[in-house]
Short mmCIF file of the C-alpha atoms (twelve columns), coordinates in Angstrom:
data_MODEL
# 
_entry.id   MODEL 
# 
loop_
_atom_site.group_PDB 
_atom_site.id 
_atom_site.type_symbol 
_atom_site.label_atom_id 
_atom_site.label_alt_id 
_atom_site.label_comp_id 
_atom_site.label_asym_id 
_atom_site.label_seq_id 
_atom_site.Cartn_x 
_atom_site.Cartn_y 
_atom_site.Cartn_z 
_atom_site.pdbx_PDB_model_num 
ATOM 1   C CA . MET A 1   -24.082 74.135 -18.094 1 
ATOM 2   C CA . PHE A 2   -27.273 72.775 -16.566 1 
ATOM 3   C CA . LEU A 3   -28.488 73.984 -13.200 1 
ATOM 4   C CA . SER A 4   -29.083 71.437 -10.452 1 
ATOM 5   C CA . GLY A 5   -32.423 73.090 -9.710  1 
ATOM 6   C CA . SER A 6   -33.810 72.043 -13.101 1 
ATOM 7   C CA . ILE A 7   -33.308 68.338 -12.388 1 
ATOM 8   C CA . PRO A 8   -36.312 66.357 -11.132 1 
ATOM 9   C CA . LYS A 9   -36.130 65.835 -7.383  1 
ATOM 10  C CA . ASP A 10  -36.982 62.137 -7.474  1 
ATOM 11  C CA . PHE A 11  -34.205 59.554 -7.863  1 
ATOM 12  C CA . VAL A 12  -35.395 57.832 -11.055 1 
ATOM 13  C CA . GLY A 13  -36.312 61.132 -12.710 1 
ATOM 14  C CA . GLY A 14  -32.850 62.458 -11.909 1 
ATOM 15  C CA . ILE A 15  -31.203 59.437 -13.521 1 
ATOM 16  C CA . ILE A 16  -33.282 59.785 -16.689 1 
ATOM 17  C CA . TYR A 17  -32.654 63.537 -16.880 1 
ATOM 18  C CA . ILE A 18  -28.887 63.259 -16.364 1 
ATOM 19  C CA . PHE A 19  -28.497 60.447 -18.896 1 
ATOM 20  C CA . GLN A 20  -30.603 62.181 -21.565 1 
ATOM 21  C CA . ASP A 21  -28.571 65.385 -21.306 1 
ATOM 22  C CA . ASN A 22  -25.155 63.719 -21.056 1 
ATOM 23  C CA . TYR A 23  -25.383 60.457 -22.980 1 
ATOM 24  C CA . GLU A 24  -22.697 61.653 -25.428 1 
ATOM 25  C CA . LEU A 25  -20.215 62.005 -22.556 1 
ATOM 26  C CA . TYR A 26  -21.065 58.527 -21.297 1 
ATOM 27  C CA . LEU A 27  -20.674 57.096 -24.805 1 
ATOM 28  C CA . THR A 28  -17.270 58.790 -25.083 1 
ATOM 29  C CA . GLY A 29  -16.310 57.204 -21.781 1 
ATOM 30  C CA . ILE A 30  -17.434 53.787 -23.040 1 
ATOM 31  C CA . LYS A 31  -15.371 54.268 -26.206 1 
ATOM 32  C CA . TYR A 32  -12.171 54.977 -24.277 1 
ATOM 33  C CA . THR A 33  -12.885 52.214 -21.759 1 
ATOM 34  C CA . LEU A 34  -13.197 49.634 -24.540 1 
ATOM 35  C CA . LEU A 35  -10.206 51.014 -26.440 1 
ATOM 36  C CA . ILE A 36  -7.930  50.852 -23.405 1 
ATOM 37  C CA . SER A 37  -9.148  47.492 -22.118 1 
ATOM 38  C CA . ILE A 38  -9.064  45.680 -25.474 1 
ATOM 39  C CA . SER A 39  -5.737  47.187 -26.564 1 
ATOM 40  C CA . GLY A 40  -4.191  46.580 -23.145 1 
ATOM 41  C CA . THR A 41  -5.350  42.949 -23.077 1 
ATOM 42  C CA . ILE A 42  -4.053  42.154 -26.573 1 
ATOM 43  C CA . LEU A 43  -0.715  43.889 -26.039 1 
ATOM 44  C CA . GLY A 44  -0.459  42.405 -22.558 1 
ATOM 45  C CA . LEU A 45  -0.960  38.916 -23.976 1 
ATOM 46  C CA . LEU A 46  1.805   39.449 -26.529 1 
ATOM 47  C CA . LEU A 47  4.149   40.759 -23.818 1 
ATOM 48  C CA . ALA A 48  3.197   37.853 -21.541 1 
ATOM 49  C CA . LEU A 49  4.170   35.366 -24.252 1 
ATOM 50  C CA . VAL A 50  7.653   36.892 -24.276 1 
ATOM 51  C CA . ILE A 51  7.986   37.081 -20.489 1 
ATOM 52  C CA . SER A 52  6.729   33.516 -20.032 1 
ATOM 53  C CA . ILE A 53  9.607   32.263 -22.204 1 
ATOM 54  C CA . PHE A 54  12.013  33.559 -19.561 1 
ATOM 55  C CA . ARG A 55  9.707   32.567 -16.689 1 
ATOM 56  C CA . ILE A 56  9.694   28.841 -17.550 1 
ATOM 57  C CA . GLN A 57  13.456  28.474 -18.002 1 
ATOM 58  C CA . GLU A 58  14.791  25.382 -16.229 1 
ATOM 59  C CA . VAL A 59  18.411  24.806 -15.288 1 
ATOM 60  C CA . THR A 60  19.638  21.323 -16.249 1 
ATOM 61  C CA . SER A 61  22.839  19.433 -15.596 1 
ATOM 62  C CA . LYS A 62  23.727  19.689 -19.288 1 
ATOM 63  C CA . ASP A 63  23.809  23.501 -19.235 1 
ATOM 64  C CA . THR A 64  27.099  25.343 -19.308 1 
ATOM 65  C CA . LEU A 65  27.961  27.791 -16.509 1 
ATOM 66  C CA . TRP A 66  26.974  30.814 -18.601 1 
ATOM 67  C CA . THR A 67  23.721  29.175 -19.647 1 
ATOM 68  C CA . LYS A 68  22.869  28.491 -16.008 1 
ATOM 69  C CA . ILE A 69  23.617  32.110 -15.087 1 
ATOM 70  C CA . TYR A 70  21.490  33.369 -17.989 1 
ATOM 71  C CA . LYS A 71  18.553  31.159 -17.060 1 
ATOM 72  C CA . ARG A 72  18.669  32.095 -13.388 1 
ATOM 73  C CA . ILE A 73  18.822  35.806 -14.187 1 
ATOM 74  C CA . SER A 74  15.936  35.394 -16.666 1 
ATOM 75  C CA . VAL A 75  13.782  33.619 -14.096 1 
ATOM 76  C CA . PHE A 76  14.641  36.164 -11.389 1 
ATOM 77  C CA . MET A 77  13.865  39.196 -13.580 1 
ATOM 78  C CA . SER A 78  10.618  37.785 -14.966 1 
ATOM 79  C CA . THR A 79  9.488   36.648 -11.511 1 
ATOM 80  C CA . SER A 80  10.257  40.077 -10.033 1 
ATOM 81  C CA . TYR A 81  8.234   41.745 -12.789 1 
ATOM 82  C CA . VAL A 82  5.242   39.476 -12.193 1 
ATOM 83  C CA . GLU A 83  5.352   39.871 -8.419  1 
ATOM 84  C CA . PHE A 84  5.619   43.666 -8.571  1 
ATOM 85  C CA . PHE A 85  2.680   44.212 -10.914 1 
ATOM 86  C CA . ARG A 86  0.519   41.570 -9.239  1 
ATOM 87  C CA . GLY A 87  1.402   42.812 -5.758  1 
ATOM 88  C CA . THR A 88  0.629   46.517 -6.211  1 
ATOM 89  C CA . PRO A 89  -2.660  48.244 -7.156  1 
ATOM 90  C CA . MET A 90  -3.037  49.431 -10.730 1 
ATOM 91  C CA . MET A 91  -4.012  52.881 -9.452  1 
ATOM 92  C CA . VAL A 92  -0.647  53.217 -7.693  1 
ATOM 93  C CA . GLN A 93  1.176   51.906 -10.765 1 
ATOM 94  C CA . ALA A 94  -0.584  54.474 -12.951 1 
ATOM 95  C CA . ALA A 95  0.305   57.333 -10.599 1 
ATOM 96  C CA . ILE A 96  3.960   56.275 -10.323 1 
ATOM 97  C CA . PHE A 97  4.325   55.711 -14.061 1 
ATOM 98  C CA . PHE A 98  2.553   58.859 -15.288 1 
ATOM 99  C CA . TYR A 99  3.665   61.382 -12.680 1 
ATOM 100 C CA . GLY A 100 7.096   59.801 -12.287 1 
ATOM 101 C CA . LEU A 101 7.834   60.257 -15.993 1 
ATOM 102 C CA . ALA A 102 6.452   63.809 -15.814 1 
ATOM 103 C CA . MET A 103 8.933   64.622 -13.017 1 
ATOM 104 C CA . ILE A 104 11.855  63.836 -15.325 1 
ATOM 105 C CA . GLY A 105 10.333  65.858 -18.170 1 
ATOM 106 C CA . PHE A 106 8.799   63.017 -20.155 1 
ATOM 107 C CA . ARG A 107 5.036   63.505 -20.381 1 
ATOM 108 C CA . LEU A 108 3.110   60.861 -22.285 1 
ATOM 109 C CA . PRO A 109 -0.331  61.460 -23.808 1 
ATOM 110 C CA . ILE A 110 -2.831  60.405 -21.150 1 
ATOM 111 C CA . LEU A 111 -4.564  57.825 -23.355 1 
ATOM 112 C CA . LEU A 112 -1.255  56.204 -24.323 1 
ATOM 113 C CA . ALA A 113 -0.180  56.137 -20.682 1 
ATOM 114 C CA . GLY A 114 -3.411  54.359 -19.780 1 
ATOM 115 C CA . ILE A 115 -2.897  51.698 -22.452 1 
ATOM 116 C CA . ILE A 116 0.699   51.127 -21.333 1 
ATOM 117 C CA . ILE A 117 -0.317  50.714 -17.692 1 
ATOM 118 C CA . VAL A 118 -3.054  48.201 -18.540 1 
ATOM 119 C CA . THR A 119 -0.636  46.361 -20.851 1 
ATOM 120 C CA . LEU A 120 2.068   46.039 -18.201 1 
ATOM 121 C CA . ASN A 121 -0.422  44.976 -15.536 1 
ATOM 122 C CA . THR A 122 -2.165  42.477 -17.810 1 
ATOM 123 C CA . ALA A 123 1.140   40.953 -18.911 1 
ATOM 124 C CA . ALA A 124 1.994   40.089 -15.298 1 
ATOM 125 C CA . TYR A 125 -1.254  38.181 -14.780 1 
ATOM 126 C CA . LEU A 126 -1.259  36.473 -18.170 1 
ATOM 127 C CA . THR A 127 2.352   35.372 -17.732 1 
ATOM 128 C CA . GLU A 128 1.191   33.231 -14.821 1 
ATOM 129 C CA . VAL A 129 -1.805  32.031 -16.840 1 
ATOM 130 C CA . ILE A 130 0.495   30.900 -19.653 1 
ATOM 131 C CA . ARG A 131 2.936   29.282 -17.239 1 
ATOM 132 C CA . ALA A 132 0.136   27.414 -15.475 1 
ATOM 133 C CA . GLY A 133 -1.361  26.328 -18.812 1 
ATOM 134 C CA . ILE A 134 1.971   24.918 -19.981 1 
ATOM 135 C CA . ASN A 135 2.690   23.224 -16.656 1 
ATOM 136 C CA . ALA A 136 -0.741  21.578 -16.758 1 
ATOM 137 C CA . ILE A 137 0.300   19.553 -19.798 1 
ATOM 138 C CA . ASP A 138 1.672   16.135 -18.904 1 
ATOM 139 C CA . LYS A 139 5.485   16.112 -18.976 1 
ATOM 140 C CA . GLY A 140 5.327   12.949 -21.033 1 
ATOM 141 C CA . GLN A 141 4.163   15.087 -23.973 1 
ATOM 142 C CA . MET A 142 7.468   16.958 -23.995 1 
ATOM 143 C CA . GLU A 143 9.477   13.774 -23.490 1 
ATOM 144 C CA . ALA A 144 7.658   12.071 -26.369 1 
ATOM 145 C CA . ALA A 145 8.244   15.043 -28.645 1 
ATOM 146 C CA . ARG A 146 11.952  15.136 -27.807 1 
ATOM 147 C CA . ALA A 147 12.160  11.369 -28.291 1 
ATOM 148 C CA . ILE A 148 11.059  11.643 -31.922 1 
ATOM 149 C CA . GLY A 149 13.723  14.271 -32.624 1 
ATOM 150 C CA . MET A 150 11.956  17.586 -32.008 1 
ATOM 151 C CA . LYS A 151 13.899  20.460 -30.549 1 
ATOM 152 C CA . ARG A 152 12.569  22.200 -27.428 1 
ATOM 153 C CA . GLY A 153 11.153  25.114 -29.455 1 
ATOM 154 C CA . GLN A 154 9.401   22.760 -31.867 1 
ATOM 155 C CA . SER A 155 7.975   20.745 -28.995 1 
ATOM 156 C CA . PHE A 156 6.393   23.850 -27.485 1 
ATOM 157 C CA . ARG A 157 5.141   25.131 -30.826 1 
ATOM 158 C CA . TYR A 158 3.568   21.958 -32.182 1 
ATOM 159 C CA . ILE A 159 2.769   19.849 -29.121 1 
ATOM 160 C CA . ILE A 160 2.620   21.774 -25.835 1 
ATOM 161 C CA . PHE A 161 1.236   25.198 -26.730 1 
ATOM 162 C CA . PRO A 162 -1.694  24.013 -28.929 1 
ATOM 163 C CA . GLN A 163 -2.919  21.898 -26.011 1 
ATOM 164 C CA . ALA A 164 -2.239  24.557 -23.380 1 
ATOM 165 C CA . ILE A 165 -4.039  27.348 -25.245 1 
ATOM 166 C CA . LYS A 166 -7.384  25.636 -24.630 1 
ATOM 167 C CA . ASN A 167 -6.787  25.875 -20.887 1 
ATOM 168 C CA . MET A 168 -5.724  29.514 -21.168 1 
ATOM 169 C CA . LEU A 169 -8.628  30.913 -23.183 1 
ATOM 170 C CA . PRO A 170 -11.140 31.290 -20.315 1 
ATOM 171 C CA . ALA A 171 -8.545  33.047 -18.134 1 
ATOM 172 C CA . ILE A 172 -7.546  35.376 -20.978 1 
ATOM 173 C CA . GLY A 173 -11.197 36.250 -21.547 1 
ATOM 174 C CA . ASN A 174 -11.666 36.821 -17.825 1 
ATOM 175 C CA . GLU A 175 -8.685  39.190 -17.834 1 
ATOM 176 C CA . LEU A 176 -10.368 41.279 -20.533 1 
ATOM 177 C CA . VAL A 177 -13.518 41.530 -18.412 1 
ATOM 178 C CA . VAL A 178 -11.428 42.548 -15.388 1 
ATOM 179 C CA . ASN A 179 -9.656  45.191 -17.466 1 
ATOM 180 C CA . ILE A 180 -12.963 46.686 -18.612 1 
ATOM 181 C CA . LYS A 181 -13.830 47.344 -14.969 1 
ATOM 182 C CA . ASP A 182 -10.316 48.213 -13.790 1 
ATOM 183 C CA . THR A 183 -9.900  51.038 -16.311 1 
ATOM 184 C CA . ALA A 184 -11.882 53.062 -13.756 1 
ATOM 185 C CA . VAL A 185 -8.721  53.457 -11.676 1 
ATOM 186 C CA . LEU A 186 -7.057  55.320 -14.554 1 
ATOM 187 C CA . SER A 187 -9.161  58.333 -13.623 1 
ATOM 188 C CA . VAL A 188 -6.352  59.046 -11.156 1 
ATOM 189 C CA . ILE A 189 -4.252  60.313 -14.074 1 
ATOM 190 C CA . GLY A 190 -7.187  61.923 -15.917 1 
ATOM 191 C CA . VAL A 191 -7.987  59.288 -18.544 1 
ATOM 192 C CA . SER A 192 -11.450 60.094 -19.943 1 
ATOM 193 C CA . GLU A 193 -12.881 56.612 -19.479 1 
ATOM 194 C CA . LEU A 194 -16.400 55.826 -18.294 1 
ATOM 195 C CA . PHE A 195 -15.889 56.397 -14.566 1 
ATOM 196 C CA . TYR A 196 -14.084 59.696 -15.183 1 
ATOM 197 C CA . MET A 197 -16.950 60.916 -17.359 1 
ATOM 198 C CA . GLY A 198 -19.477 59.857 -14.723 1 
ATOM 199 C CA . LYS A 199 -17.545 61.755 -12.076 1 
ATOM 200 C CA . SER A 200 -17.438 64.851 -14.279 1 
ATOM 201 C CA . VAL A 201 -21.204 64.720 -14.852 1 
ATOM 202 C CA . ALA A 202 -21.811 64.172 -11.132 1 
ATOM 203 C CA . GLY A 203 -19.746 67.241 -10.302 1 
ATOM 204 C CA . THR A 204 -21.809 69.350 -12.695 1 
ATOM 205 C CA . TYR A 205 -25.161 68.514 -11.107 1 
ATOM 206 C CA . TYR A 206 -24.076 67.622 -7.563  1 
ATOM 207 C CA . ARG A 207 -26.113 64.421 -7.972  1 
ATOM 208 C CA . TYR A 208 -23.407 61.827 -7.432  1 
ATOM 209 C CA . THR A 209 -25.572 58.799 -6.679  1 
ATOM 210 C CA . GLU A 210 -27.641 59.144 -9.842  1 
ATOM 211 C CA . SER A 211 -24.584 59.634 -12.053 1 
ATOM 212 C CA . PHE A 212 -22.713 56.677 -10.595 1 
ATOM 213 C CA . VAL A 213 -25.788 54.452 -10.877 1 
ATOM 214 C CA . ILE A 214 -25.758 55.233 -14.613 1 
ATOM 215 C CA . VAL A 215 -22.055 54.367 -14.728 1 
ATOM 216 C CA . ALA A 216 -22.678 51.085 -12.872 1 
ATOM 217 C CA . VAL A 217 -25.488 50.083 -15.237 1 
ATOM 218 C CA . LEU A 218 -23.351 50.871 -18.286 1 
ATOM 219 C CA . TYR A 219 -20.441 48.825 -16.895 1 
ATOM 220 C CA . LEU A 220 -22.837 45.945 -16.217 1 
ATOM 221 C CA . ILE A 221 -24.199 46.036 -19.769 1 
ATOM 222 C CA . ILE A 222 -20.696 46.124 -21.271 1 
ATOM 223 C CA . VAL A 223 -19.473 43.248 -19.095 1 
ATOM 224 C CA . LEU A 224 -22.540 41.085 -19.811 1 
ATOM 225 C CA . ILE A 225 -22.159 41.594 -23.562 1 
ATOM 226 C CA . ALA A 226 -18.399 40.973 -23.400 1 
ATOM 227 C CA . THR A 227 -18.892 37.815 -21.318 1 
ATOM 228 C CA . ARG A 228 -21.447 36.411 -23.735 1 
ATOM 229 C CA . LEU A 229 -19.263 37.176 -26.776 1 
ATOM 230 C CA . LEU A 230 -16.213 35.656 -25.101 1 
ATOM 231 C CA . THR A 231 -18.153 32.479 -24.281 1 
ATOM 232 C CA . ILE A 232 -19.132 32.105 -27.939 1 
ATOM 233 C CA . LEU A 233 -15.567 32.877 -29.075 1 
ATOM 234 C CA . ILE A 234 -14.021 30.363 -26.668 1 
ATOM 235 C CA . LYS A 235 -16.393 27.588 -27.791 1 
ATOM 236 C CA . PHE A 236 -15.631 28.362 -31.427 1 
ATOM 237 C CA . ALA A 237 -11.862 28.480 -30.812 1 
ATOM 238 C CA . ASN A 238 -11.881 25.221 -28.842 1 
ATOM 239 C CA . GLY A 239 -13.782 23.505 -31.644 1 
ATOM 240 C CA . ASN A 240 -11.278 24.693 -34.240 1 
ATOM 241 C CA . LEU A 241 -8.328  23.723 -32.056 1 
ATOM 242 C CA . LYS A 242 -9.666  20.183 -31.728 1 
ATOM 243 C CA . ILE A 243 -10.110 19.938 -35.498 1 
ATOM 244 C CA . ASN A 244 -6.609  21.312 -36.142 1 
ATOM 245 C CA . LEU A 245 -4.993  18.934 -33.647 1 
ATOM 246 C CA . LEU A 246 -6.803  15.912 -35.086 1 
ATOM 247 C CA . SER A 247 -6.007  16.885 -38.674 1 
ATOM 248 C CA . SER A 248 -2.308  17.503 -37.986 1 
ATOM 249 C CA . GLN A 249 -0.969  14.050 -38.731 1 
ATOM 250 C CA . SER A 250 2.569   15.148 -39.538 1 
ATOM 251 C CA . VAL A 251 4.826   17.610 -37.786 1 
ATOM 252 C CA . PRO A 252 8.061   18.852 -39.352 1 
ATOM 253 C CA . VAL A 253 11.088  17.721 -37.392 1 
ATOM 254 C CA . GLU A 254 14.509  19.316 -37.682 1 
ATOM 255 C CA . VAL A 255 17.255  16.763 -37.643 1 
# 
């Protein structure tokens, strides 16, 4: 363990000294931050796709009584899920989830718990992104698809969703960037992400400002790189989506 007396007294010298002697810890923190944020965003998107199916249910006059009950329960449950996870801080969710399960004798690995929390939180936000993206498409698109004999599922798959995904991509990318920063709150349950490592280093030297400045700079670098890569990816994906939509002259219709 290094002694605080051996660190240069000046601010910049302290930053350089701390980073040189602990860069491996910071790199480990970056690794877990990226692992949790990327995994949580991807899994959250997949979960959001499922939840959004229930979230956009609409009761019609043609539905039977049981169908109406099913749709209303689906909308209520999915809405409650979204409102809970969007209305409470992720730090509180992590504490309730991790320590609550531990109270009943079910202790998850800390890293897995972190990924699950980010997944559940991300799914709530992306469910609304997907719903908004679908609702932004003109209703005439659905009516036209149904008029040529498509079923509701086909209409979403071939007509609505390909157009809506272009509107969703920036928000999905933004959610990844938010998750990279928000993994810091998982330190409350001991996840060894970047902020947790910075706090550990700060406690060793009793030089908190210098250590957290390093953490802030590393977060900034990660976010800037991620933002630039996402911009390139979104432009590429939008270009391919346009080509695919223009080249899709025929759509299979179930009769």
